[in-house]
N, C-alpha and C positions, 0 to 999 in steps of 0.2 A: 744581666743578673736575674736569676729565677729563685723565688722563695718557696717555702712549703705552702700547700694550699690553705686558704682561709676556709672556715666551716661554711660561712655564707657571706658573699659580697653583695653590696648594694651600690649601684652606680646612680649618683644623684643625691645631693644633700639639700634639696629643697624640702618643703614641708611634708611631701609624700614620703620621700626617702627617710627623713628624720623620724617620723611617726612609725614607719615600718621598722626601722632600726630599734627604736625603743621597745616596741611590742615583741619583736623577735628576741631581743636581749632579755626581756622579762621571762621569756619561755626557756631561757637557759642556753641559747645558741650564741656562739662566738661570732660577732658581726663586725665587718669592716666596711666603712662607707668611703667611696671615692668621689671626688668632685674637683673640678678645675679651679674654683675660686674660694670656696669656704662654706661654712654652715649658713644656709638661708641668706645667701648674698645676692642671688639673682632674682628671678621672677617672684619667688615667695616673699621677698623682702618688701615689695612695693604694692601689694594687692590692696583691695578695698576693706580688708579686715573683717569681713562678714562671715559669721557662721550662718549661712543662708539655708537652714534646714527646710524652710517652706518653699524654696525656689525649685519646684519639681517640674516645671514646664520645660520641654525640650526647646532649644534655642530657635529652631525653625518655627515654633508656634508663639514666640514671645513678641509678636509684632514685627519681626524682622522681614518676613516675606511681604507683609502688607505695606510696610514702609520702604521696601527696598528701592523702588524707582525714585522716590523723593530723596532718600538718603544718598544714593549714588550720584545725584546731580550736584551735591555739595562735597567738594574734595576734603573739607575739614569737618564734615558732619559725623553722625554716629557710626556710619559704615563707609569705609573707603577701600577700593581695590585699584592699585596702580594699573593703568591699561596694559603695560608691558608684562604684568604678572598674570593676566587673564588666561593665556593659553595653558600655563602650568597648573592653574587653579581649577580648570573646567571639570576634570574628573571628580574632584572633591565637591564642587558646587552641584554637580548632577546627583551625587549621593545625598547631599544635603537637601536638595529639592525632593527627592524620593522619600526622605525621612519625614517630610511634612504630611504625607498621605495618612489617611485615617488609621489603617492597620498598623503602620510603623509608629504612628504617634501614640496609640494606646499602649503598645508594647514598651516604648521608651518611657512613657509617663508612669506606668506601673513599676518598672524597674527602678526609675529614679526615685520614686516615692519610697520604695522599700530600702534603697540605699541610704536615703536621708534619715529614715527612722533609725537605722543602725548607726549612722554617723553621729546623731545626737547622743545616743546612749554611750557610744565608744568615746566620744570627745569628753563628755562630762566625767566618765570614769577615769580616763587617762589624765585629765587635769587634776582630779582628786589624788591619784597615785603619785603624780609628779609635782604636787604642791604648787600648781600654777592656776588654781581656780580664781585667785585674786585678779587675774588678768582678763577675766570674763566680764563683759558688760551686757546687761539685760534690759535695755531701754526700748526695744522694739524698733521698727522702721516705719517710715512714712513715704508712700509712693504718691506722686503728685501729678495732677492733670490740669491742663489749661482750660478746658471747656467740656461741655457735655459730650461732644463727639469722641474726644480722647478717653473720657471716662467710660462711655458705653463700649468702646472697643476693647477695654480691659476686662469687661465682665465675664466673657467666656473663660478666661484664664482663672478668674477667682472662683467661678463655678467648679472648674476642674480641681482646684485646691480644696474646695469645700468637700468634695468626694473623699478626700484623704484626711479629713478631720483637722485641717489647718484653720486656726482661728484668725479672723480679721474683722474689721468694721470699717465701713465707708464713712467719711467725715466731710463736713463743710462748715462754713461760717465760723462761729466762735470756737467750735471744737477744733477745727483746723488751725486756727490762729493760736490756740492754747498749746497744741502739740509742737508748733514751731513759730514762736514770735518773730516778727520782722520779715516774714515771707512776702514776696511780691504779690500784689493783688491780682496778677494775671492767672494765678492758680486758684481755681474756684472749688476744686474737690480733691480729696485724697483718700488713700486707704491705709489704715494703721494696722500693722501686724505686731501684736504685743509680745509674741514669743520669739521674734527675730533677735538674734544676738550678734554682738561684735566683740572683738578683742582689743585690748588697749594699744597694741602695736604688733603686727604680724611677724616682723623680723625678731623682735624681742621674745615673742612667744616661741618661735622656732628655736632660738638659741637656748631658751630655758628647757624645752623638751629635749634638745640634744644633751644638755648638761645632765638631765635625768638618764638618758640612754648611756652616756659615758659612765655614770655611777653604777650602771648595771653591766659594764664591761665592754660596751661598744667602742670601736676605734675609728679614727678618721685619717685618711691619706689624701693630702691635697695634690691632685694630679689629674690631668685630662685623660680620657680614655679614647684611644685611636680606633680600636677594634676589639671585638670579642669573638671567640671561637668555642664551639661546644665539643663535648666528648665525655669520657668518664669523669674528667674534671674540666672546668671552664678556664679558658685562657683569656687573660685580660692584658692587652697591650697598652701601656701608658705612654703619654707623650714625652716622658722623661727617658724613654728607651728601655725602661724596665718592663719585665713581664711578670705578672702575678697570676696565681691560680686559685681557684675556689671550687669547693665541692658543689655549691649551688650559687645561683646568681639571681638577683632581683634588678631589673632595669626600671628605674624611676627617674629618668633623665629628662623629664618634661618634653619640650618641643624637639629635642634631639633624639628621643627614644626610638623613633621609627628607623633611624639610620643604623642604630645598633641592632635592632630587630632584623633588619635586612641582612646583616652579617650572618644571622642564624637561619636564614631562609624564609622569614615571615615578612610578607608585604602588607603593611598596615597603612590605611589612608589617613594619616595624621596631618593636620594643617596647623599653621601658626597664626593665631589671632594676636596681633600686637596691640597692647593696651598702653595708654599714656595717663600720667597724672601730674599734678603739682601739689606738693605738700607745703602748706602755709604755716606760719607760726600759730600757736594755740590761741593767740589773742585776735586772730583775723575776724572771727564772728562767733557768737555763742550758739553753736548748733547743738540741739538737744539730743539728737539721735540720727542714725543714718537716714539721709534724704535721697530718694530715688526719683530721678527725672527720666522716666522710661521713654517718653517721646523724644528725648534728646540723647539717650544712650549713655548717661553717666550718673554718678552718685557723689555725694559729699558725706564724708565720714569724720566725726570727731575722734581723734586719737589722743593718747597720753603725750605723744611727741609732736602733734601738729594737727592741722585740719587738711584732710586729703580730698582733693577734687580730681576725680578721674574715672576712666572707663573707656567707652567707645571701642570700636573694632576696626582694625586695619589688617586686611588679609594680604600680606605682602612677604611672607616667607622669613627666612633667617638672615639674609645677607644684605638687604637694602639698608641704607643709612636711616637712622631715626628721623622722623619729621615732627619736631617739637612745636610746629605751628598748631598741631592738633591739641597739645596741652594748653596752649595759649587760647585756642578757640573755646575750650571748655571753661577755662577760667573767666573769660569775658562773659559767657553765659551765666556763670555762677554769680558774677557781680550784678547782673540784671535780675536774677532770681532772688538774691539776698541783698537788697539795697543796703549799703553800709559796709559790705564786705571789704576788708582791706586786702588788696591783691599783692602787696609788697612782701619781699623776703622769701619767696617760694623756691622750692627745689623741684626741678623737672625730672621726670623719670619715664622710661619705657621698658616694658617687659613682654615676654613671649608666652602666651597662653597656648598649651597644647590641646587641640580640639579635634574631636571626631565628628563625622557628619551627622550622627544621630544624637549628639550631646551626651552620650554615655561613655564613661572611661573604659579602658582596657584593664581588666583585673582577671588575670588568666595565666594558666600554664602556657609556655611557648611550645613550638614544635619540638624543641629539645626538652626532655622531661625534667631536667634539673635547672631550668631557667623559668623565671616568673616575671610577668609584666604588670606594672603598676603605673600607668600614665594615661594621658588623654582626658584629663578632668576639666579642661576648658576654664570657665570662670569659677569653678567650684573646687579647686585643689585644696584650699585651706579647709573648706567645709567638710570634705569627704576624706581627709587624710587619715584620721584615726580609724575610720571604718575600713579603708583600704588596707591599712597595716594589719588589722585583725583578720581580714579575709586572706591576705597573703600568708599570715601565720598559719591559718587553717590549711592552706594548700601545701605549704612547706612541710608541715607536720603530718600530712596525709589524713587530716581530720575532715569531717563533713562540714563545709562552710555554713555559716549561720544565715546565708542568703543564697538563692538560686543564682549562680553565676553564668548561666547560659546567655543572657542578654549582654554580658560584658566580655564574651569570648574574643580572643584575638583574631580568629578566623571568621567572624560573623559576616564579613563583607565578601 
């Protein structure tokens, strides 16, 4: 069965696709979103709930390369790569390594900082328009260090943030204890970022943004997409056997996006960072704000719906079974870092972060002129979703984007 073309189709109902749908619908376009599971049901449902607008450092510079040998020795540590996956991963790792060089680093840092400034403006405006501002929490974040050496290693990153006007203050002693009572004494120093924001629950926020998009005329079709083809109209082959057509297409399918881009002749080096968490009952511990344990690669976030302990990176692709021992390892550390934490009653989860080697997303026109890419945000999909939606709107409407999109081009590699 073939139906009349949609005005614009979006593949992916995660937070990027949802925000893009809302903003395109506001512009008067008839939008249809396709997803195999539902609205905000996969990776966007279980993230750490941060609006990390100050997190401008490329991943290659956030201690990962420095800590790589130590982390890889621990199969349940902050970074894991199954040995059998190394051969497939090598091209991406080489590009990741190159992105840590001074020239690439400066380019990525400036581009990320610009995108973050836009992201904050666009999210606050979209929350106002969609009546979701009550879901925003403005408690700041607290990054924690065990000793002077760990603290000293963080300082170049804070200097870089300071160049872009990001406010923070280093704390210790009574100031540290006041920001998070009950913290283990092994943490001697911290950095408080007062403007860091979180949301009450990322899945609930995504569903609320979708309700707003629906109120502006956006539609949802629950079906997987097997393949896409370009031409005067876009052909979308669904796993139901049905074929849909659209005048224009946005691919926002997260970690699966490069497979669809490959249908259109674009080879994009997207890799999958699998992240894990455990969400405990809200009574597990009185956490005042998001706590960031950078040396161990995870965070603890107080949500309306529970206390989320999660993070870490497992570079293992899309098909390997989940290893929930990683969730358990983070929870064990959380018990040590917050003595008195009740670990019972938790829900384990794993999601797929779509990550580019230079830590910048793909926000770009495709090789096919009527196709647009919005994926590859890594750890920052929630943070950058509204900005991405506004930039895609500019491209779709042939308007000058509010940000230089050269660093985010699909063909930059």
